[in-house]
MIPA-59714 format. One record per residue (C-alpha): x, z, y; residue number from 0. Coordinates in nm, 2 decimals. Layout:
N
u;w;v;i
X;Z;Y;NUM
...
//
This chain:
682
u;w;v;i
-1.91;-0.60;-5.21;0
-2.04;-0.41;-4.91;1
-2.10;-0.64;-4.61;2
-1.94;-0.51;-4.28;3
-2.19;-0.42;-4.01;4
-2.17;-0.60;-3.68;5
-2.27;-0.53;-3.32;6
-2.32;-0.76;-3.03;7
-2.17;-0.68;-2.69;8
-2.35;-0.84;-2.40;9
-2.21;-0.97;-2.08;10
-2.24;-0.68;-1.83;11
-2.25;-0.92;-1.53;12
-2.30;-1.29;-1.45;13
-1.97;-1.49;-1.42;14
-1.68;-1.65;-1.59;15
-1.57;-1.50;-1.92;16
-1.20;-1.42;-1.96;17
-0.99;-1.32;-2.26;18
-0.86;-0.97;-2.22;19
-0.50;-1.12;-2.21;20
-0.59;-1.30;-1.88;21
-0.69;-0.98;-1.70;22
-0.45;-0.90;-1.41;23
-0.39;-0.54;-1.52;24
-0.12;-0.50;-1.79;25
-0.28;-0.18;-1.93;26
-0.60;-0.38;-2.02;27
-0.43;-0.71;-2.08;28
-0.21;-0.57;-2.35;29
-0.51;-0.41;-2.52;30
-0.35;-0.07;-2.50;31
-0.69;0.06;-2.40;32
-0.86;-0.12;-2.69;33
-1.00;-0.47;-2.77;34
-1.25;-0.63;-2.54;35
-1.32;-0.90;-2.29;36
-1.36;-0.95;-1.91;37
-1.58;-1.13;-1.67;38
-1.49;-1.26;-1.32;39
-1.83;-1.19;-1.16;40
-2.05;-1.41;-0.94;41
-2.30;-1.13;-0.90;42
-2.27;-0.76;-0.83;43
-2.54;-0.63;-1.06;44
-2.38;-0.47;-1.37;45
-2.58;-0.40;-1.69;46
-2.50;-0.21;-2.00;47
-2.33;-0.43;-2.27;48
-2.46;-0.20;-2.55;49
-2.72;0.06;-2.60;50
-2.59;0.41;-2.59;51
-2.55;0.74;-2.42;52
-2.35;0.77;-2.10;53
-2.05;0.99;-2.16;54
-1.84;0.92;-1.85;55
-1.92;0.82;-1.49;56
-1.61;0.80;-1.27;57
-1.61;1.01;-0.96;58
-1.50;0.69;-0.78;59
-1.79;0.51;-0.95;60
-1.57;0.22;-1.07;61
-1.61;0.29;-1.45;62
-1.88;0.40;-1.69;63
-1.83;0.51;-2.05;64
-2.09;0.47;-2.33;65
-2.10;0.58;-2.69;66
-2.33;0.41;-2.94;67
-2.50;0.56;-3.25;68
-2.26;0.36;-3.46;69
-1.97;0.54;-3.30;70
-1.84;0.27;-3.06;71
-1.69;0.41;-2.74;72
-1.73;0.14;-2.48;73
-1.58;0.15;-2.13;74
-1.72;-0.07;-1.85;75
-1.45;-0.09;-1.58;76
-1.54;-0.25;-1.25;77
-1.26;-0.42;-1.05;78
-0.88;-0.41;-1.07;79
-0.71;-0.12;-0.91;80
-1.03;-0.01;-0.74;81
-0.97;0.37;-0.78;82
-0.82;0.39;-0.43;83
-1.14;0.26;-0.27;84
-1.29;0.60;-0.35;85
-1.62;0.46;-0.47;86
-1.72;0.28;-0.14;87
-1.81;-0.07;-0.30;88
-2.00;0.08;-0.60;89
-2.34;0.24;-0.65;90
-2.40;0.40;-1.00;91
-2.76;0.42;-1.14;92
-2.68;0.64;-1.43;93
-2.52;0.98;-1.49;94
-2.36;1.16;-1.78;95
-2.61;1.23;-2.05;96
-2.85;0.94;-1.98;97
-2.95;0.72;-2.27;98
-2.96;0.36;-2.18;99
-3.06;0.03;-2.35;100
-2.84;-0.28;-2.36;101
-2.92;-0.49;-2.06;102
-3.04;-0.21;-1.84;103
-2.88;-0.17;-1.50;104
-2.56;0.05;-1.49;105
-2.43;0.00;-1.14;106
-2.40;-0.24;-0.85;107
-2.08;-0.38;-0.69;108
-2.04;-0.50;-0.33;109
-1.83;-0.81;-0.40;110
-1.78;-0.88;-0.03;111
-1.64;-0.53;0.02;112
-1.40;-0.58;-0.27;113
-1.29;-0.91;-0.13;114
-1.22;-0.75;0.21;115
-1.02;-0.48;0.04;116
-0.82;-0.75;-0.14;117
-0.93;-0.63;-0.48;118
-1.02;-0.84;-0.78;119
-1.38;-0.77;-0.89;120
-1.31;-0.84;-1.26;121
-1.54;-0.64;-1.48;122
-1.37;-0.53;-1.81;123
-1.54;-0.42;-2.13;124
-1.32;-0.25;-2.39;125
-1.39;-0.05;-2.71;126
-1.16;0.24;-2.65;127
-1.17;0.37;-3.01;128
-1.14;0.02;-3.16;129
-0.84;0.11;-3.37;130
-1.05;0.35;-3.58;131
-1.40;0.21;-3.58;132
-1.35;-0.17;-3.58;133
-1.22;-0.42;-3.82;134
-1.23;-0.69;-3.56;135
-1.38;-0.79;-3.22;136
-1.47;-1.15;-3.20;137
-1.50;-1.29;-2.84;138
-1.68;-1.62;-2.87;139
-1.76;-1.71;-2.51;140
-1.42;-1.72;-2.33;141
-1.36;-1.97;-2.05;142
-1.72;-2.04;-1.98;143
-1.99;-1.93;-1.73;144
-2.25;-1.69;-1.86;145
-2.54;-1.49;-1.72;146
-2.58;-1.12;-1.76;147
-2.72;-1.00;-2.09;148
-2.57;-1.30;-2.28;149
-2.41;-1.21;-2.61;150
-2.04;-1.25;-2.55;151
-1.86;-1.07;-2.83;152
-1.93;-0.94;-3.19;153
-1.78;-0.61;-3.30;154
-1.72;-0.60;-3.68;155
-1.74;-0.23;-3.77;156
-1.50;-0.08;-4.02;157
-1.65;-0.06;-4.37;158
-1.59;0.32;-4.37;159
-1.83;0.46;-4.11;160
-1.71;0.72;-3.87;161
-1.82;1.08;-3.95;162
-2.17;1.15;-3.83;163
-2.24;0.79;-3.73;164
-2.55;0.61;-3.84;165
-2.49;0.30;-4.05;166
-2.58;-0.02;-3.86;167
-2.66;-0.34;-4.04;168
-2.85;-0.55;-3.78;169
-2.66;-0.79;-3.57;170
-2.91;-0.78;-3.28;171
-2.85;-0.59;-2.96;172
-3.21;-0.46;-2.98;173
-3.14;-0.28;-3.31;174
-2.91;-0.03;-3.14;175
-3.17;0.25;-3.11;176
-2.98;0.58;-3.06;177
-3.13;0.91;-3.18;178
-3.12;1.19;-2.93;179
-3.03;1.43;-3.20;180
-2.72;1.23;-3.30;181
-2.59;1.25;-2.94;182
-2.67;1.62;-2.92;183
-2.48;1.69;-3.23;184
-2.19;1.48;-3.12;185
-2.18;1.65;-2.78;186
-2.19;1.99;-2.94;187
-1.91;1.89;-3.18;188
-1.69;1.78;-2.89;189
-1.78;2.09;-2.69;190
-1.69;2.32;-2.98;191
-1.36;2.14;-3.04;192
-1.24;2.15;-2.68;193
-1.01;2.46;-2.71;194
-0.85;2.30;-3.02;195
-0.81;1.97;-2.85;196
-0.63;2.14;-2.56;197
-0.39;2.32;-2.80;198
-0.35;1.99;-2.99;199
-0.21;1.82;-2.67;200
0.00;2.12;-2.56;201
0.32;1.98;-2.69;202
0.26;1.64;-2.51;203
0.16;1.82;-2.19;204
0.49;2.03;-2.21;205
0.69;1.71;-2.26;206
0.52;1.53;-1.97;207
0.56;1.83;-1.72;208
0.92;1.87;-1.82;209
1.01;1.51;-1.78;210
0.84;1.46;-1.44;211
1.09;1.73;-1.31;212
0.91;2.05;-1.41;213
0.65;2.25;-1.21;214
0.89;2.28;-0.92;215
0.88;1.90;-0.87;216
0.49;1.88;-0.88;217
0.27;1.91;-0.57;218
-0.06;1.85;-0.75;219
-0.22;1.67;-1.04;220
-0.55;1.48;-1.07;221
-0.67;1.22;-1.32;222
-0.90;0.92;-1.36;223
-1.05;0.75;-1.66;224
-0.72;0.67;-1.83;225
-0.43;0.82;-1.62;226
-0.27;1.15;-1.52;227
-0.19;1.11;-1.15;228
0.10;1.33;-1.03;229
0.19;1.39;-0.67;230
0.56;1.46;-0.70;231
0.81;1.59;-0.45;232
1.08;1.35;-0.57;233
0.98;1.06;-0.80;234
1.35;1.00;-0.88;235
1.36;1.33;-1.08;236
1.11;1.19;-1.33;237
1.24;1.04;-1.65;238
1.04;0.72;-1.67;239
1.17;0.59;-2.00;240
1.14;0.92;-2.18;241
0.78;0.97;-2.07;242
0.68;0.61;-2.15;243
0.80;0.66;-2.51;244
0.63;0.99;-2.57;245
0.38;0.98;-2.86;246
0.04;0.98;-2.68;247
0.16;0.80;-2.37;248
0.08;0.44;-2.31;249
0.30;0.38;-2.01;250
0.42;0.50;-1.67;251
0.31;0.34;-1.34;252
0.38;0.42;-0.97;253
0.13;0.33;-0.69;254
-0.02;0.47;-0.38;255
0.23;0.76;-0.37;256
0.13;0.87;-0.72;257
0.33;0.90;-1.04;258
0.08;0.78;-1.30;259
0.11;0.86;-1.67;260
-0.12;0.62;-1.86;261
-0.29;0.82;-2.15;262
-0.60;0.63;-2.24;263
-0.92;0.79;-2.37;264
-0.76;1.13;-2.44;265
-0.68;1.18;-2.07;266
-0.93;1.46;-2.02;267
-0.78;1.66;-2.30;268
-0.42;1.60;-2.19;269
-0.51;1.69;-1.83;270
-0.67;2.02;-1.95;271
-0.35;2.09;-2.15;272
-0.13;2.02;-1.85;273
-0.34;2.24;-1.62;274
-0.34;2.52;-1.89;275
0.04;2.52;-1.84;276
0.06;2.47;-1.47;277
-0.24;2.68;-1.36;278
-0.51;2.60;-1.10;279
-0.28;2.61;-0.81;280
-0.16;2.26;-0.90;281
-0.51;2.11;-0.89;282
-0.69;1.97;-0.59;283
-0.76;2.30;-0.42;284
-0.96;2.15;-0.13;285
-1.26;2.11;-0.35;286
-1.21;2.42;-0.57;287
-1.08;2.45;-0.92;288
-1.16;2.11;-1.09;289
-1.37;2.09;-1.40;290
-1.40;1.82;-1.65;291
-1.71;1.70;-1.47;292
-1.57;1.69;-1.13;293
-1.21;1.57;-1.20;294
-1.25;1.33;-1.49;295
-1.22;1.03;-1.26;296
-1.05;1.16;-0.94;297
-0.93;0.87;-0.74;298
-0.62;0.76;-0.56;299
-0.50;0.96;-0.26;300
-0.78;1.06;-0.03;301
-0.79;1.34;0.21;302
-0.90;1.59;-0.06;303
-0.65;1.46;-0.31;304
-0.35;1.51;-0.08;305
-0.07;1.75;-0.18;306
-0.10;2.11;-0.06;307
0.13;2.26;0.19;308
0.20;2.13;0.54;309
0.53;1.97;0.46;310
0.42;1.78;0.15;311
0.10;1.68;0.34;312
0.32;1.55;0.63;313
0.54;1.35;0.39;314
0.24;1.22;0.20;315
0.07;1.12;0.53;316
0.38;0.95;0.66;317
0.42;0.77;0.33;318
0.07;0.64;0.35;319
0.12;0.52;0.72;320
0.44;0.34;0.62;321
0.27;0.20;0.31;322
-0.01;0.05;0.52;323
0.23;-0.08;0.78;324
0.44;-0.26;0.51;325
0.14;-0.39;0.33;326
-0.01;-0.53;0.65;327
0.32;-0.69;0.74;328
0.39;-0.84;0.40;329
0.18;-1.16;0.45;330
0.37;-1.25;0.76;331
0.72;-1.14;0.66;332
0.82;-1.50;0.56;333
0.72;-1.66;0.89;334
0.87;-1.37;1.09;335
1.20;-1.42;0.91;336
1.20;-1.79;0.98;337
1.09;-1.74;1.34;338
1.38;-1.49;1.38;339
1.63;-1.74;1.25;340
1.49;-2.01;1.49;341
1.52;-1.76;1.78;342
1.88;-1.70;1.69;343
1.96;-2.07;1.68;344
1.80;-2.12;2.02;345
2.00;-1.82;2.16;346
2.32;-1.99;2.03;347
2.22;-2.33;2.18;348
2.14;-2.18;2.52;349
2.45;-1.96;2.51;350
2.67;-2.27;2.46;351
2.47;-2.46;2.72;352
2.35;-2.72;2.47;353
1.99;-2.65;2.58;354
1.85;-2.51;2.90;355
1.55;-2.27;2.91;356
1.37;-2.52;3.13;357
1.40;-2.82;2.90;358
1.10;-2.95;2.71;359
1.29;-2.92;2.38;360
1.36;-2.56;2.44;361
1.00;-2.48;2.55;362
0.85;-2.63;2.23;363
1.10;-2.48;1.99;364
1.07;-2.14;2.17;365
0.69;-2.15;2.14;366
0.73;-2.21;1.76;367
0.98;-1.93;1.73;368
0.79;-1.68;1.96;369
0.42;-1.74;1.87;370
0.43;-1.52;1.56;371
0.57;-1.23;1.76;372
0.35;-1.27;2.06;373
0.03;-1.29;1.86;374
0.14;-1.04;1.60;375
-0.14;-0.79;1.70;376
-0.40;-1.05;1.61;377
-0.24;-1.12;1.27;378
-0.19;-0.75;1.20;379
-0.54;-0.68;1.30;380
-0.66;-0.91;1.02;381
-0.41;-0.80;0.75;382
-0.44;-0.43;0.82;383
-0.82;-0.45;0.82;384
-0.82;-0.61;0.48;385
-0.58;-0.34;0.35;386
-0.79;-0.05;0.49;387
-1.14;-0.19;0.44;388
-1.25;-0.26;0.80;389
-1.37;-0.59;0.94;390
-1.07;-0.84;0.95;391
-1.23;-1.07;1.21;392
-1.33;-0.78;1.45;393
-0.98;-0.63;1.42;394
-0.82;-0.97;1.49;395
-1.04;-0.99;1.81;396
-0.92;-0.64;1.90;397
-0.56;-0.76;1.87;398
-0.65;-1.06;2.10;399
-0.80;-0.83;2.36;400
-0.48;-0.63;2.37;401
-0.27;-0.94;2.45;402
-0.53;-1.10;2.68;403
-0.33;-1.28;2.95;404
-0.47;-1.09;3.25;405
-0.40;-0.76;3.09;406
-0.05;-0.86;2.98;407
0.02;-0.99;3.33;408
-0.10;-0.66;3.49;409
0.11;-0.46;3.24;410
0.42;-0.65;3.35;411
0.39;-0.54;3.72;412
0.43;-0.18;3.82;413
0.17;-0.21;4.10;414
-0.10;-0.33;3.86;415
-0.01;-0.15;3.54;416
-0.20;0.16;3.65;417
-0.57;0.09;3.63;418
-0.89;0.28;3.59;419
-1.15;0.22;3.33;420
-1.49;0.37;3.43;421
-1.30;0.62;3.64;422
-1.05;0.70;3.36;423
-0.68;0.65;3.47;424
-0.52;0.41;3.23;425
-0.16;0.28;3.21;426
-0.13;-0.07;3.06;427
0.15;-0.16;2.84;428
0.27;-0.48;2.66;429
0.12;-0.50;2.31;430
0.30;-0.82;2.21;431
0.49;-0.77;1.88;432
0.35;-0.42;1.85;433
0.26;-0.28;1.51;434
0.15;0.09;1.52;435
-0.14;0.05;1.77;436
-0.31;-0.21;1.55;437
-0.26;0.00;1.23;438
-0.44;0.29;1.41;439
-0.72;0.06;1.52;440
-0.77;-0.08;1.17;441
-0.78;0.28;1.03;442
-1.04;0.39;1.29;443
-1.23;0.07;1.24;444
-1.36;0.19;0.90;445
-1.53;0.50;1.05;446
-1.65;0.32;1.37;447
-1.81;0.04;1.17;448
-1.98;0.29;0.93;449
-2.11;0.49;1.23;450
-2.25;0.19;1.41;451
-2.43;0.08;1.09;452
-2.60;0.42;1.07;453
-2.75;0.39;1.42;454
-2.81;0.02;1.46;455
-3.12;-0.13;1.28;456
-3.04;-0.38;1.01;457
-3.19;-0.68;1.20;458
-2.96;-0.62;1.50;459
-2.63;-0.55;1.31;460
-2.49;-0.90;1.29;461
-2.49;-0.93;1.67;462
-2.42;-0.58;1.80;463
-2.20;-0.41;1.54;464
-1.90;-0.65;1.58;465
-1.89;-0.66;1.96;466
-1.95;-0.28;1.99;467
-1.68;-0.21;1.73;468
-1.43;-0.44;1.91;469
-1.52;-0.27;2.24;470
-1.48;0.08;2.11;471
-1.15;0.01;1.93;472
-0.99;-0.18;2.22;473
-1.09;0.10;2.46;474
-0.94;0.36;2.23;475
-0.62;0.17;2.21;476
-0.60;0.09;2.58;477
-0.72;0.42;2.72;478
-0.58;0.67;2.47;479
-0.31;0.52;2.24;480
-0.14;0.30;2.49;481
-0.09;0.56;2.76;482
0.01;0.82;2.50;483
0.28;0.58;2.37;484
0.39;0.50;2.73;485
0.42;0.87;2.81;486
0.62;0.96;2.50;487
0.84;0.65;2.54;488
0.92;0.72;2.90;489
1.01;1.08;2.81;490
1.24;0.95;2.53;491
1.39;0.70;2.77;492
1.47;0.96;3.03;493
1.63;1.18;2.77;494
1.83;0.90;2.63;495
1.95;0.80;2.98;496
2.05;1.16;3.04;497
2.25;1.17;2.72;498
2.42;0.84;2.81;499
2.52;0.97;3.15;500
2.66;1.28;2.98;501
2.85;1.10;2.70;502
2.83;0.73;2.60;503
2.96;0.81;2.25;504
2.69;1.08;2.19;505
2.42;0.85;2.33;506
2.54;0.58;2.09;507
2.50;0.82;1.80;508
2.15;0.93;1.90;509
2.02;0.59;2.01;510
2.18;0.41;1.72;511
2.02;0.65;1.47;512
1.67;0.66;1.62;513
1.60;0.33;1.79;514
1.46;0.14;1.50;515
1.23;0.44;1.42;516
1.11;0.41;1.78;517
1.05;0.04;1.73;518
0.82;0.12;1.43;519
0.59;0.34;1.65;520
0.62;0.13;1.96;521
0.81;0.40;2.15;522
1.10;0.17;2.24;523
0.92;0.01;2.53;524
1.04;0.28;2.76;525
1.40;0.17;2.70;526
1.35;-0.20;2.75;527
1.29;-0.18;3.13;528
1.61;0.03;3.17;529
1.81;-0.25;3.00;530
1.64;-0.52;3.21;531
1.71;-0.33;3.53;532
2.07;-0.27;3.43;533
2.13;-0.64;3.37;534
1.94;-0.75;3.68;535
2.10;-0.50;3.91;536
2.45;-0.45;3.77;537
2.49;-0.77;3.56;538
2.56;-0.57;3.24;539
2.41;-0.30;3.01;540
2.60;-0.06;2.79;541
2.26;0.05;2.65;542
2.18;-0.30;2.52;543
2.51;-0.31;2.33;544
2.40;0.00;2.14;545
2.06;-0.16;2.07;546
2.24;-0.46;1.94;547
2.42;-0.24;1.69;548
2.08;-0.12;1.54;549
1.99;-0.48;1.45;550
2.32;-0.53;1.27;551
2.28;-0.21;1.07;552
1.93;-0.31;0.95;553
2.06;-0.65;0.86;554
2.36;-0.50;0.67;555
2.12;-0.27;0.48;556
1.90;-0.55;0.36;557
2.21;-0.76;0.28;558
2.32;-0.48;0.05;559
1.98;-0.50;-0.13;560
2.03;-0.88;-0.17;561
2.38;-0.82;-0.32;562
2.27;-0.54;-0.55;563
1.93;-0.63;-0.67;564
1.86;-0.85;-0.98;565
1.50;-0.90;-0.88;566
1.47;-1.26;-0.77;567
1.17;-1.23;-0.53;568
1.34;-0.93;-0.36;569
1.67;-1.11;-0.33;570
1.50;-1.41;-0.16;571
1.32;-1.20;0.10;572
1.62;-0.98;0.15;573
1.85;-1.27;0.23;574
1.61;-1.42;0.47;575
1.55;-1.08;0.64;576
1.92;-1.02;0.67;577
1.98;-1.36;0.85;578
1.68;-1.29;1.08;579
1.83;-0.94;1.17;580
2.16;-1.10;1.24;581
1.97;-1.33;1.47;582
1.82;-1.03;1.66;583
1.48;-1.00;1.48;584
1.46;-0.69;1.26;585
1.09;-0.69;1.16;586
1.13;-0.88;0.83;587
1.41;-0.64;0.73;588
1.22;-0.33;0.84;589
0.88;-0.40;0.70;590
0.97;-0.64;0.41;591
1.24;-0.42;0.25;592
1.39;-0.12;0.43;593
1.08;0.08;0.50;594
0.93;-0.02;0.16;595
1.23;0.15;-0.01;596
1.25;0.44;0.24;597
1.60;0.56;0.14;598
1.74;0.21;0.24;599
1.60;0.27;0.59;600
1.74;0.62;0.61;601
2.08;0.52;0.51;602
2.07;0.22;0.74;603
1.98;0.45;1.03;604
2.27;0.67;0.95;605
2.50;0.37;0.95;606
2.34;0.26;1.28;607
2.41;0.60;1.44;608
2.78;0.57;1.33;609
2.79;0.21;1.48;610
2.64;0.34;1.80;611
2.90;0.61;1.82;612
3.18;0.35;1.78;613
3.02;0.13;2.04;614
3.01;0.42;2.29;615
3.37;0.52;2.22;616
3.48;0.16;2.28;617
3.26;0.13;2.59;618
3.13;-0.20;2.47;619
2.92;-0.38;2.74;620
2.65;-0.64;2.71;621
2.60;-0.91;2.98;622
2.27;-1.08;2.88;623
1.94;-1.00;2.70;624
2.08;-1.10;2.37;625
2.25;-0.92;2.09;626
2.32;-0.88;1.72;627
2.57;-1.12;1.55;628
2.41;-1.44;1.69;629
2.43;-1.30;2.05;630
2.81;-1.28;2.06;631
2.84;-1.49;2.38;632
2.66;-1.20;2.57;633
2.96;-0.98;2.51;634
3.21;-1.22;2.67;635
3.29;-1.08;3.01;636
3.20;-1.32;3.29;637
3.50;-1.44;3.49;638
3.74;-1.28;3.24;639
3.65;-1.46;2.91;640
3.74;-1.32;2.57;641
3.91;-0.99;2.63;642
3.89;-0.61;2.54;643
3.51;-0.60;2.57;644
3.47;-0.89;2.32;645
3.72;-0.73;2.08;646
3.53;-0.41;2.11;647
3.21;-0.60;2.02;648
3.38;-0.75;1.71;649
3.51;-0.41;1.59;650
3.18;-0.22;1.65;651
2.94;-0.48;1.52;652
3.13;-0.60;1.22;653
3.24;-0.24;1.15;654
2.87;-0.14;1.15;655
2.78;-0.43;0.92;656
3.05;-0.32;0.68;657
2.94;0.05;0.70;658
2.57;-0.03;0.65;659
2.63;-0.27;0.36;660
2.86;-0.04;0.17;661
2.66;0.28;0.22;662
2.33;0.11;0.11;663
2.50;-0.06;-0.18;664
2.65;0.26;-0.31;665
2.39;0.52;-0.21;666
2.08;0.36;-0.07;667
1.93;0.12;-0.33;668
1.91;0.04;-0.69;669
1.66;-0.16;-0.89;670
1.53;0.16;-1.04;671
1.35;0.21;-0.70;672
1.13;-0.10;-0.78;673
0.78;-0.03;-0.89;674
0.76;0.01;-1.27;675
0.54;-0.24;-1.45;676
0.19;-0.10;-1.53;677
0.25;-0.14;-1.90;678
0.54;-0.19;-2.14;679
0.55;-0.34;-2.48;680
0.60;-0.08;-2.75;681
//
């Protein structure tokens, strides 16, 4: 009986060996890419697990493919979901066509950069053609620490060798000596079969294009090592279940604004077949017509991968901005919701004169409730920097600079809010609880830090790069972004006031529909002084009654998500966010749910506009800086008590709650909008 040949696979990096099933990427964990193993690295130096010829080097440098003389096609994949880092943490030392021996250096990973980007550095080794060339892959070293070049797995080759492959009988890694002529003949064979392979996948390509909504629903297509990545005009037009069950498709995934069709090793051929049907206009035209060499591992959305056309690019850009905002806010959504509820309770206690604002109990509880909002720029600086790849500590310091007490005090007084910085006129504004300026700062931080490292010598970087980066970013926000936001918000406030003076009902419709969008970009600060001045001067504010409606609408929208969704984590955050919104704090609803599922936010804004219209028609008035459902005492007319104004409050606010909840429940949300799992069992 002929003895099966075996091959040893070496550890590509030092670290803790994992079974493939423990990898936190379902496409790999379910072995749909082939059998293999993984290592959680303690070192960033990656070596070849086998001897072979390099067949693939990802454009984003996160993956290298090898083929051995015995026919094994081995993929070394560095990190989980690292495509969207666009190669920044990786340095490849090989290129396609190189012949490399087991144990020689393939690449280097910057583990610290991966950690800052909140990416797992897991290195995965899979035999992508294992179903045809292997009888078994035995991983003997799971759940233990190993050094690089340690034998970790044994590949038991199929008794029937693959055509053109050299028989291998030795079990040592050193026996894997590849003949150049073999690789040349293999390469020639693949090159000659390319047209046939494209026609072979034509039927699959047609089915995929048809079920993503046809060419009319496609902005552009790229691909990486395993996946077709579509930028679609409307993801809801795609038939997920149909595509996932096509013969030749492993699964469907959605991430980073992309509709991803997981193909596996044949992705190059399927991509060529898709492009043969769509034409080059659907490729990434900013870098010319893509070729197999230039596009075989195109990454997640980058500036050159963005959809073509100004409107798709605008939508894509806004989607990315909102995506970064929501991702940066997610870590603090829970405490924001809890803080909002506590603020609502305090408002009720002071409204019923159980507590006074000067009491020690109130001051302590108010500090607990308000600290998260006051110091939100610091927290956001840290979380947004980790999302975007800039320095989290520096960005947290930038957030602290923006809310530094002397600057905040100056911003609160008209006589000191206008300052000069080295002769440049600058208008200070309050950055407490602001979101957008810190997102911009974190985004700029990546380029600023990179530029500083180019000009500052290595031995001076640890001292001068952080402080100069903090200085540059804080000046940009204070001198450019802040005054720009102030100017735009003042213009919007003047326009809104003019509309209100013309027609309270019309202003209710406009303000109700747009106010929460203004909150997102920090443009609402121009309206707040008008409200404060109205209450201080006249003792009431019609405008604040409309702003109160917008809180109820966002709360009603997220309440509808809680009622409709069957996803337990989403239901939990939705309920907490709804209660927080009813207590007057909408950030958990906005960033935790509504913006994340954009249609929910749009429908909620429509409901908010209708509620504002109703508020204007009923001339509902507000008598204190309080609102939403918890702030009902602020709608009781002083000296009159419960009367027409309070009944108008009940009708407008609970009517808005009903409208928002029903509209979102029927038209704004379904569990189909939740991200699809990265792999499904077949």
